[in-house]
Every structure is written in structure tokens, then in C-alpha cells.
C-alpha positions as CSV (number, residue, x, y, z in Angstrom):
1,M,93.3,-71.3,200.8
2,K,91.7,-74.2,202.7
3,K,95.2,-75.5,203.7
4,I,96.2,-72.0,204.9
5,L,93.0,-71.7,206.9
6,A,93.5,-75.2,208.3
7,G,97.1,-74.5,209.3
8,G,96.1,-71.1,210.8
9,L,93.3,-72.7,212.8
10,A,95.6,-75.5,214.1
11,S,98.2,-72.8,215.2
12,F,95.5,-70.8,216.9
13,L,94.2,-73.8,218.8
14,A,97.8,-74.8,219.8
15,L,98.4,-71.3,221.1
16,A,95.1,-71.2,222.9
17,M,95.7,-74.6,224.6
18,F,99.3,-74.0,225.7
19,P,98.6,-71.4,228.4
20,A,96.0,-73.6,229.9
21,L,98.4,-76.5,230.1
22,S,101.1,-74.3,231.6
23,F,98.7,-72.9,234.1
24,A,97.7,-76.4,235.2
25,S,101.3,-77.4,236.0
26,S,102.9,-76.4,239.3
27,A,105.8,-77.4,241.5
28,E,106.1,-78.2,245.2
29,T,109.2,-78.9,247.3
30,A,109.0,-81.9,249.7
31,K,111.3,-83.4,252.3
32,V,112.7,-86.8,251.6
33,I,112.0,-89.1,254.5
34,R,112.9,-92.5,253.1
35,P,114.0,-93.4,249.6
36,D,113.6,-97.1,248.7
37,K,116.1,-97.9,245.9
38,E,114.9,-101.5,245.6
39,R,111.1,-101.0,245.3
40,N,111.2,-97.3,244.1
41,D,108.6,-96.4,246.8
42,L,109.5,-92.9,248.1
43,L,108.3,-91.7,251.5
44,I,108.1,-87.9,251.6
45,E,106.8,-85.2,253.9
46,R,104.8,-82.6,252.1
47,Q,104.5,-78.9,253.1
48,D,101.4,-79.5,255.1
49,G,103.2,-82.0,257.2
50,Q,101.5,-85.1,255.8
51,L,103.4,-88.2,254.8
52,W,103.0,-89.5,251.3
53,I,104.2,-92.6,249.4
54,L,105.2,-91.9,245.8
55,Q,105.7,-95.0,243.5
56,H,107.9,-94.0,240.6
57,N,110.1,-95.4,237.9
58,P,113.8,-96.0,238.7
59,L,115.3,-93.0,236.9
60,C,115.7,-90.8,240.0
61,S,118.7,-92.6,241.5
62,T,120.3,-89.9,243.6
63,M,117.4,-89.1,246.0
64,T,118.6,-88.8,249.6
65,T,117.4,-87.5,252.9
66,E,120.1,-84.8,252.7
67,F,118.3,-82.8,250.0
68,P,114.6,-82.0,249.1
69,V,112.8,-83.3,246.0
70,N,110.6,-81.2,243.7
71,L,107.1,-82.5,243.0
72,I,105.7,-81.7,239.6
73,L,101.9,-81.5,239.7
74,E,99.4,-81.5,236.9
75,N,95.9,-80.4,237.9
76,G,96.8,-81.1,241.5
77,K,98.0,-84.6,240.9
78,I,101.7,-85.6,241.4
79,T,102.9,-86.8,238.0
80,Q,106.7,-86.4,238.2
81,L,109.7,-86.1,240.6
82,K,112.6,-83.8,239.8
83,V,115.8,-84.4,241.7
84,A,118.2,-82.5,239.5
85,P,117.8,-80.5,236.3
86,N,118.4,-83.6,234.2
87,E,117.0,-86.2,236.6
88,I,113.3,-86.5,236.3
89,C,111.2,-89.6,236.9
90,K,107.5,-90.5,236.3
91,V,105.2,-91.1,239.3
92,Y,102.9,-94.0,238.8
93,N,101.0,-93.7,242.0
94,A,100.8,-91.2,244.9
95,F,98.8,-91.4,248.1
96,P,98.9,-90.2,251.8
97,L,100.3,-92.8,254.1
98,S,98.3,-93.7,257.3
99,G,100.6,-96.5,258.3
100,E,102.3,-99.8,257.3
101,A,100.7,-103.2,258.1
102,V,102.2,-106.7,257.9
103,L,100.3,-109.0,255.5
104,A,100.1,-111.9,257.9
105,A,98.1,-114.5,255.8
106,R,95.9,-115.0,252.8
107,V,92.4,-116.5,253.4
108,L,91.9,-119.0,250.6
109,S,88.5,-119.2,249.0
110,D,86.4,-122.3,249.9
111,N,84.9,-122.2,246.4
112,Q,87.0,-122.2,243.2
113,L,84.3,-120.3,241.5
114,R,84.6,-117.5,244.0
115,P,87.8,-115.5,243.9
116,E,89.9,-114.8,247.0
117,H,88.8,-111.6,248.7
118,Q,90.1,-111.8,252.3
119,V,93.5,-111.4,254.0
120,E,94.7,-111.0,257.6
121,I,96.9,-108.1,258.5
122,V,98.7,-107.1,261.7
123,W,98.3,-103.4,262.3
124,A,98.5,-101.2,265.5
125,G,99.2,-104.4,267.5
126,K,96.1,-106.2,266.4
127,R,95.3,-109.0,264.0
128,T,92.5,-108.1,261.6
129,R,90.7,-109.9,258.8
130,I,89.7,-107.6,256.0
131,D,87.5,-108.1,253.0
132,Y,88.8,-106.2,250.0
133,G,87.7,-105.3,246.5
134,I,89.3,-105.9,243.2
135,G,92.8,-104.6,242.4
136,C,95.0,-106.6,244.9
137,G,95.5,-109.7,242.8
138,A,99.3,-109.6,243.6
139,L,98.7,-109.8,247.4
140,R,100.1,-113.4,247.4
141,N,103.5,-112.0,246.6
142,F,103.6,-109.9,249.8
143,V,102.7,-112.4,252.5
144,G,105.0,-111.7,255.5
145,Q,105.9,-108.3,254.2
146,K,104.7,-104.8,254.9
147,V,101.9,-103.1,252.8
148,Y,100.6,-99.6,253.0
149,L,97.4,-98.3,254.4
150,S,95.7,-95.1,253.2
151,L,92.8,-94.4,255.5
152,T,90.2,-91.8,256.3
153,G,89.8,-91.0,260.0
154,N,92.2,-93.8,260.9
155,M,89.5,-96.4,260.2
156,L,90.3,-99.5,258.2
157,K,86.8,-99.9,256.7
158,G,86.4,-97.5,253.8
159,G,90.1,-97.0,253.4
160,K,92.5,-98.5,250.9
161,L,95.2,-101.2,251.0
162,M,98.1,-100.3,248.7
163,L,100.8,-102.8,247.6
164,P,104.5,-101.9,247.3
165,S,106.1,-101.3,243.9
166,N,102.9,-100.1,242.4
167,N,101.5,-103.7,242.4
168,G,97.9,-102.7,242.9
169,Q,95.4,-101.1,245.3
170,C,92.0,-102.1,246.6
171,S,89.3,-100.8,248.9
172,I,88.8,-102.2,252.4
173,D,85.1,-103.2,252.4
174,E,85.0,-104.8,255.8
175,A,87.4,-105.2,258.8
176,T,86.9,-107.7,261.5
177,E,89.2,-107.6,264.5
178,L,90.5,-111.1,265.5
179,G,92.4,-110.1,268.6
180,V,95.6,-108.6,269.9
181,E,98.6,-109.9,268.1
182,D,101.4,-111.0,270.5
183,A,104.7,-109.5,269.5
184,P,107.1,-112.3,268.5
185,V,109.9,-112.9,271.0
186,L,113.0,-111.6,269.3
187,N,116.6,-111.7,270.6
188,A,116.9,-107.9,270.2
189,P,120.2,-106.4,271.4
190,A,120.0,-104.0,274.3
191,K,120.3,-100.2,273.8
192,L,123.9,-98.9,273.7
193,T,125.3,-97.7,276.9
194,G,128.2,-95.3,277.7
195,V,127.8,-93.4,274.4
196,D,130.4,-90.7,274.4
197,F,131.5,-88.4,271.5
198,Q,133.9,-85.6,270.6
199,A,133.0,-83.1,267.8
200,R,136.2,-82.1,266.1
201,N,137.4,-80.3,263.0
202,N,135.3,-81.8,260.1
203,E,134.7,-85.0,262.1
204,V,133.0,-86.6,265.1
205,Y,134.5,-89.4,267.2
206,F,132.2,-91.9,269.0
207,H,132.9,-94.4,271.7
208,W,130.5,-96.7,273.6
209,D,130.5,-99.7,276.0
210,A,131.2,-103.0,274.3
211,A,128.3,-105.5,274.1
212,K,128.5,-108.4,276.5
213,G,128.3,-112.0,275.3
214,D,128.0,-112.6,271.6
215,K,129.3,-109.5,270.1
216,P,126.9,-108.0,267.6
217,L,127.6,-105.5,264.8
218,Y,127.3,-101.8,265.5
219,L,125.3,-99.5,263.2
220,V,126.1,-95.7,262.8
221,S,123.8,-93.6,260.7
222,Y,123.8,-89.8,260.2
223,S,121.8,-87.1,258.4
224,K,121.5,-83.3,258.4
225,F,117.9,-83.7,259.3
226,P,116.2,-85.7,262.1
227,V,115.3,-89.2,261.1
228,K,112.1,-91.1,262.2
229,T,113.9,-94.4,262.8
230,E,110.6,-96.3,263.2
231,L,109.9,-95.7,259.5
232,Y,113.2,-97.1,258.3
233,P,114.3,-100.7,257.7
234,W,117.7,-100.6,259.2
235,K,119.5,-101.2,255.9
236,S,117.9,-98.1,254.5
237,M,119.1,-95.7,257.2
238,P,120.9,-92.7,255.7
239,N,124.7,-92.8,255.4
240,L,124.7,-96.2,257.2
241,K,128.0,-97.5,258.4
242,I,128.6,-100.9,260.0
243,T,131.5,-101.7,262.3
244,K,132.7,-104.5,264.6
245,E,134.4,-102.1,266.9
246,N,132.7,-100.1,269.7
247,S,134.1,-96.8,268.4
248,F,133.6,-94.9,265.1
249,L,135.0,-91.8,263.5
250,A,132.7,-89.9,261.1
251,K,134.9,-87.9,258.7
252,Q,134.5,-85.2,256.0
253,L,131.7,-83.4,257.8
254,A,131.0,-79.6,257.5
255,N,132.1,-77.5,260.4
256,G,129.2,-75.6,262.0
257,M,126.6,-77.9,260.5
258,K,124.3,-79.8,262.9
259,Y,124.3,-83.6,262.3
260,Y,121.9,-86.1,263.7
261,F,123.6,-89.4,264.5
262,Y,121.8,-92.7,265.2
263,L,123.6,-95.6,266.8
264,A,122.4,-99.1,267.5
265,T,123.4,-102.8,267.5
266,V,122.2,-105.5,265.1
267,S,122.3,-109.2,266.0
268,V,123.3,-112.2,263.9
269,D,119.5,-112.6,263.2
270,N,119.4,-109.1,261.7
271,V,117.4,-107.8,264.7
272,V,118.2,-104.2,265.5
273,G,118.2,-102.9,269.1
274,P,116.8,-99.4,270.1
275,W,118.4,-96.5,268.3
276,T,120.3,-93.8,270.3
277,E,120.2,-90.3,268.8
278,V,123.2,-87.9,269.2
279,I,123.3,-84.4,267.9
280,A,126.8,-83.1,267.1
281,I,128.3,-80.1,265.4
282,P,131.8,-80.3,264.0
283,V,133.5,-77.2,265.5
284,G,136.8,-76.7,263.6
285,A,140.0,-75.5,265.2
286,G,139.9,-75.0,269.0
287,G,136.8,-77.2,269.6
288,L,136.4,-80.0,272.0
289,K,133.0,-81.4,273.1
290,N,131.9,-83.9,275.7
291,N,135.4,-84.2,277.2
292,P,134.6,-84.4,281.0
293,D,137.6,-82.3,282.1
294,P,139.7,-81.0,279.2
295,E,142.9,-79.3,279.9
296,P,143.8,-76.0,278.2
297,F,145.5,-76.6,274.9
298,E,146.2,-73.2,273.4
299,V,148.4,-72.7,270.4
300,S,150.6,-69.6,270.2
301,M,152.2,-68.2,267.1
302,L,155.4,-66.2,266.5
303,K,155.8,-64.6,263.1
304,S,159.3,-63.7,261.8
305,T,160.3,-62.3,258.4
306,D,160.1,-65.6,256.5
307,S,158.6,-68.2,258.8
308,F,155.9,-69.0,261.3
309,Q,156.7,-70.7,264.6
310,M,153.9,-72.6,266.4
311,A,154.1,-73.6,270.1
312,W,151.8,-75.5,272.4
313,P,151.9,-76.9,276.0
314,A,153.7,-80.2,276.5
315,K,151.4,-83.3,277.0
316,E,152.9,-86.3,278.8
317,E,150.0,-88.5,277.5
318,A,150.6,-87.5,273.9
319,R,152.3,-90.3,271.8
320,K,152.7,-87.9,268.8
321,F,151.4,-84.6,267.5
322,R,150.1,-83.9,264.0
323,V,150.6,-80.4,262.8
324,S,148.8,-79.2,259.7
325,L,148.5,-76.1,257.5
326,Y,145.5,-74.9,255.5
327,V,145.9,-71.9,253.1
328,G,142.8,-70.2,251.7
329,G,140.7,-73.0,253.1
330,K,142.7,-75.7,251.3
331,F,144.9,-78.3,252.9
332,V,148.6,-77.9,251.9
333,F,150.8,-79.7,254.5
334,S,150.7,-82.1,257.4
335,K,153.4,-83.8,259.5
336,L,153.7,-86.1,262.5
337,V,156.1,-85.0,265.3
338,L,157.2,-86.8,268.5
339,G,155.2,-86.3,271.7
340,S,158.2,-84.7,273.3
341,V,158.1,-81.9,270.8
342,S,156.0,-78.8,271.6
343,E,156.8,-76.4,268.7
344,Y,157.0,-76.5,264.9
345,G,158.0,-74.0,262.2
346,F,156.5,-73.3,258.8
347,S,158.2,-71.4,256.0
348,D,156.4,-68.4,254.7
349,K,156.1,-68.6,250.9
350,P,155.1,-65.9,248.3
351,E,152.0,-67.9,247.3
352,Y,150.7,-67.5,250.8
353,K,150.6,-63.7,250.7
354,G,147.1,-62.2,251.0
355,K,145.5,-65.4,252.1
356,G,144.1,-66.7,255.3
357,M,146.2,-69.4,257.0
358,R,145.1,-71.9,259.6
359,F,147.6,-73.8,261.7
360,T,146.4,-76.8,263.7
361,V,147.9,-79.3,266.1
362,R,146.3,-82.5,267.3
363,S,147.6,-84.9,269.9
364,L,147.6,-88.6,269.3
365,P,147.2,-90.2,272.8
366,R,149.2,-93.2,274.0
367,Q,146.0,-95.0,275.1
368,T,143.3,-95.7,272.5
369,F,140.4,-94.0,274.2
370,S,142.2,-91.2,276.0
371,P,141.1,-87.6,275.2
372,T,142.5,-86.1,272.0
373,Y,143.5,-82.5,272.4
374,F,143.1,-80.3,269.4
375,D,143.5,-76.6,268.7
376,G,144.7,-74.2,266.2
377,I,145.2,-70.6,265.3
378,Y,144.2,-68.5,262.3
379,W,146.6,-66.0,260.7
380,E,145.7,-63.5,258.0
381,N,148.9,-63.3,255.9
382,K,148.6,-59.7,254.7
383,V,150.6,-58.3,251.9
384,T,153.1,-55.7,253.2
385,K,154.3,-52.9,251.0
């Protein structure tokens, strides 16, 4: 009888406790601003617009600025991140981010019996010496690197200094301004000039003026959301591509989707110049953007019993034309034809019946940076009785 009572009591307590635990759990969606795959420090924007740093274990490997992340909260505290149904990682530390400071120098103790408790940081253009409390013993490992500040009222005193990779945190007991910190003279590349682009079918083509003197590398980054470039080390920019040429073709993009592109140069010293933002929307067949004076390039179609015949205006500057066919939204055929050709025929097949067909033609210019003319026509291949 005692065993039965004990078991019944345990079951009752478990049932009584379970609703309370479930009630304490909640979820919140946040926007990913900057994932750091090396240090596992995630910068997010919460629903109230505040930026937070989440320090987590490395299990959430697919976090990206393209998709939101789910925060799992227990009693108001962020305890886990959920990226996908089977991708959940534990959050070791979470705090609102007031800014990032460079840990400029450690101030060594003048007495071995007294532990170190001072460092100098560069923040908001000023060099400041701070006295800190216990918890930042690993500061020596971050000299010359950025650390996080979590402040109240934007005041250093009374705030917290947080170390990357969950290496500790400590209170800022005193803050003494030492003077304005002169920005180091860096051989930063100039901002790109002559940036031009064409939004096409599932792609965007860029071209810009070549750099003078020592040719740097060019950086192209893009996202479906605007990016705060000042928050990113350049190697962490989303979908980053590096090229030696002063042109770039971004492929496999969604038509009708707004993309934010960021272009800059990086020197041999890994110094990045100012970023240039370009907003482009791939437009699909018939679309041409930012061509200063595009000529009409209309495609006509003649349907016979068992074939389709495309025709388009002749282009003297065309080296070749590429004609393509998509059926039911899927690519099925593509062929290059000479620039002297201005028509092409496609056979009608039984498997095309009842499906939407898109015929496209693109000109390949004789000169590398001449305008590319692109157009197409949609045909609903109805089933006739």
C-alpha cells in the first residue's frame, strides 16, 4: 500500500509540475544580423528592435541572415536557439549589445599580491581606462581584438564588459577618459565608382570602374535583407564573393525578389574600402534595368500544328544569340545560334500539352561590356479536343 501511495503521489506531483514548466516556456522569432561561425557569437535583432549577442554551442551550423531564428525562452531567459526542427543549440549567455570596443592594452598590476583589474579600451573614438570587477580573467587573450559592451544609458560606469566566445564578463566599476584616440592611418581603398548593373532573369550583372594603381580584390555580398555593414567583419558578410575582375554576375536568384547587394574593394593589407549598396530585383523574361538607352527587343511567336517559330529583331552588335525553352517552370532546352540569325523553331511535343511554356532569347554582345538584350514570350500550350 505504501508503494502504491508513493507511486501515486509521485505521479500526481509530476502532473502538477508539468503544466507549470510548459507555461514557463515560450518562443520568439528574431532576425539574424551576423552569425559568427568561428566564435559562435550570434548577433540578432529582437522584436523590440534591440540588438542582442547570443553565445551558444556550435550545433546550429546553418544560421544565416536569409532566415530568422527561433529563440526558446524559459522564464524570460533565452536558453536555446532553434534553426530547424532537428537543429537546436544551447545558449550559454545572452545580453543586449550597446557596442563593440577594441581592447587596446592591459594595465599590469604594480604589486604581485594585487590582481590585475584595469584595461584600456577604445570606444566611440576615445581611449578609456576602466577598472573592472572579477570575471574577466581571460582578458589577456583578447588584447587587440573587439569585446562587447552591455551598458545602461550608454554610460561605461555601471555597465558590463563581455568577452567573446563566452569567456567571461565583468562589471565596469570606474571609467577614466584618457583622450581622443587618433584613428590609425590605413591604406584604405577608395569607394567604387561607375557602378552599373542589369537585373535579368534569375541573375544580376554588375560592372564598375577598375581601380587605379595596385589592383585590389573586389568584394560582392548580397542578402534578401538590408545589412548593417559596420557590424560585419568583411569576411563574415553574407554570400560573400571575391573577384579580381571589375565585373560580377550573381546567378540563381529568384525573380521578383528584392536583393541587397554590397560592393567594395579590399587591399593587400586586408583593409576594406567603403561599401556601396545596390538594390536589384531579377525581373525574368522581358526585363532590362539600368541600360541607359535600350533598344526594343520584342520576341514574336508563330504557332503551327506541330511547332513554334520564334522571331526577333536583328542586332548588328550581337555575336550570338542563346535561345531557351522552359516548360512548366523547368528548363528543358538551350542552344546558341549565330548573330546573323533572327528566328528559331521548336518542335511541339505531346508532353508539353497543358503546360505553360516560356521561350527566351538573349544576345551575346561582341564587346565585353556592351548591353545584353534579353526578352521572351510565354505561351500556354492548351490541350485541344
